[in-house]
N, C-alpha and C positions, 0 to 999 in steps of 0.2 A: 518795348517788350517783345512784340511780334517780330519787328524788324531784326532785333538781335537774334531771335530764334531762326529766322530765315537765313541770316548771314552764317550762323553756325551750321545749318543744313547744307548751305552752298559750299562749305569747305570740302564736302564729299565729291564735288563736281568742279575741280579746279579750272576746267576749260570754259566754264560759263562766265560770261561777262555781265556785270551789273553796275549800277551807280546808286549811291546813297547820298541824300542831301536832307539834313534835318530829319523830319518824320516821314520821309518818302524813299521808297526803294523801287527801282525799275530794272527789269531784265529785258533787254531788247530781243527781238526775234533772233534766235541763234542759228537759223537756217532759212533758206528762201521760202520754205513752206510753213515756217513757224509764225508766231505772233508775239507782240509785246505784252508782258505781264507786269503789273505794278500794284503797289499797296501804299496807302497813306494812313499814318496813325495820327489821330487827333484826340483831343480830350473827349472822352465818352464814346469813342468808337473808331472804326476803321472803314476805309473804302478800298475795295479790291477791284481792279480793272484788267480787262483783256482788250487791248486797243481802245475802242470807244465804249465797249460794254462795261458796266460797272454795277456794283452792288454794295450797299451799306451794311455793316455789321456792328453790333455792340459786344458780341462775344469774341474774345481773342482766338479761341480754338476754332470756331467756325470760320473766322477770317483766314487763319493759317491753312485750314483744310481747303478752302476755296482757292487760295493762292497756289497751293501745291497741286490741286486738281488741274489748274490752268497750265501747269508745266508738264503734265502727263499726257500720254497718248489716249487716255480715256476721255479727253475733252477735245471738242472741235469748236471753232469759231467760224460762223458764216457771216460774211460782210456783204452788204448791198451798197451799191453806189449808183449815182446818176450824175451825168455831166462832170465826171472826175471827182465827185464829192461823196465820201462815205456818209451814209445817213441812217443805216440800221445794222445792228449787230445782234446775232442770235447765238446763244450758248447751247451746244448740243452735247448729249451723252448717249450711250448705247443702252437700249432696252430690247432684249430678245434678239440681238444681232442687228437691230435697226438703229440708225442715228435719229434721235428725236430732239425737238427743240424743248429746252427746259425753261428758258426765259429769254427776253430780248429787251434791248434798249434802242431808242431811236430819236432822231431829231424831228422837231415840228416843221422847221423851215428848211427846204432843200429843193433843188430844181426838178420837181416831180414830172415835168413835161419832157425831160431828157430820157434817152434810152437807159433801161435798167441793166446793170451788170452785177455779177456776184462772184464770190470766191470763197473757198473754205480753206482754213489753215489749221494746223495741228502741231503741237510741240511734242518732243520726245526727249525730254530732259530728265525727268524722274519717273520711276515706275513704282506702282503700289507694291507693298510688301506682301 
């Protein structure tokens, strides 16, 4: 249901590449400064992800809104890595002109003794009406 709605929305953006397999849709980064956005439909819910960050939803509209948010410049993804391994993903949005962390996802096991690096990515595919 949600994937069908996303595919319909993407018809407005013919240059956007994406893949669909079963109950999974993925839009790879469309620019060097962008990030991968994906959604998985399953019985009873949805998982929306931006690279390694992800969130579970039971409401289709909330899942669709989150997915679309990830494609917009209103969203940023901050990724931390150590030893060449991504281990923490922070979802950011603007409040009063400042980018603030809304939520984060991370791994328990990673090479914590290695030097920490970080990067921020942002998509600019869809714009809020």
